[in-house]
Residue, then its C-alpha position, 0 to 999 in steps of 0.5 A: x101871181x099879179x106884180x106890180x111896177x113902179x117908177x121911183x126917182x128920188x132928187x134933192x142935195x145930196x147928203x149921207x144916209x138917203x140910199x139907205x133909208x130910200x132902201x128901208x122904207x122898199x124892204x119894209x113894203x116887201x118892194x123889190x130893185x128891178x134896176x135903178x140907176x144913180x148919179x150924183x153932180x156936184x153935191x146934187x144926189x138923182x137917182x130913180x129905180x124901177x122896182x116891182x112887188x109882188x102882193x095882189x092887195x099892194x097899199x101903193x098910197x101908203x108906199x107913195x106916203x112912206x117915201x115921201x115921209x122920207x124924203x122931207x126926211x132928208x130934205x130930198x123929193x121921193x116920187x113912185x109913180x105906176x108905170x103904166x102912169x109914167x110911161x103914158x106921162x114920158x111918151x113922145 
């Protein structure tokens, strides 16, 4: 079975329901949370997740669009990157 892993970041002004909205989209796409870190600094909400999916034909583009749409709904920035891309972009 092929497993793909993604880094999901959420940043913006804190509002009720952000976590619920994000995880609802993840559940709709059968994306599992492997690790999660979330904090609120005054009114700024930040969350980063390592997530995975165990579908060979996972539609990453549709997932990214759904997550971006949820971000617009809450007024936060949500980005989804494949783990390999994220690691390559952030290596020193």
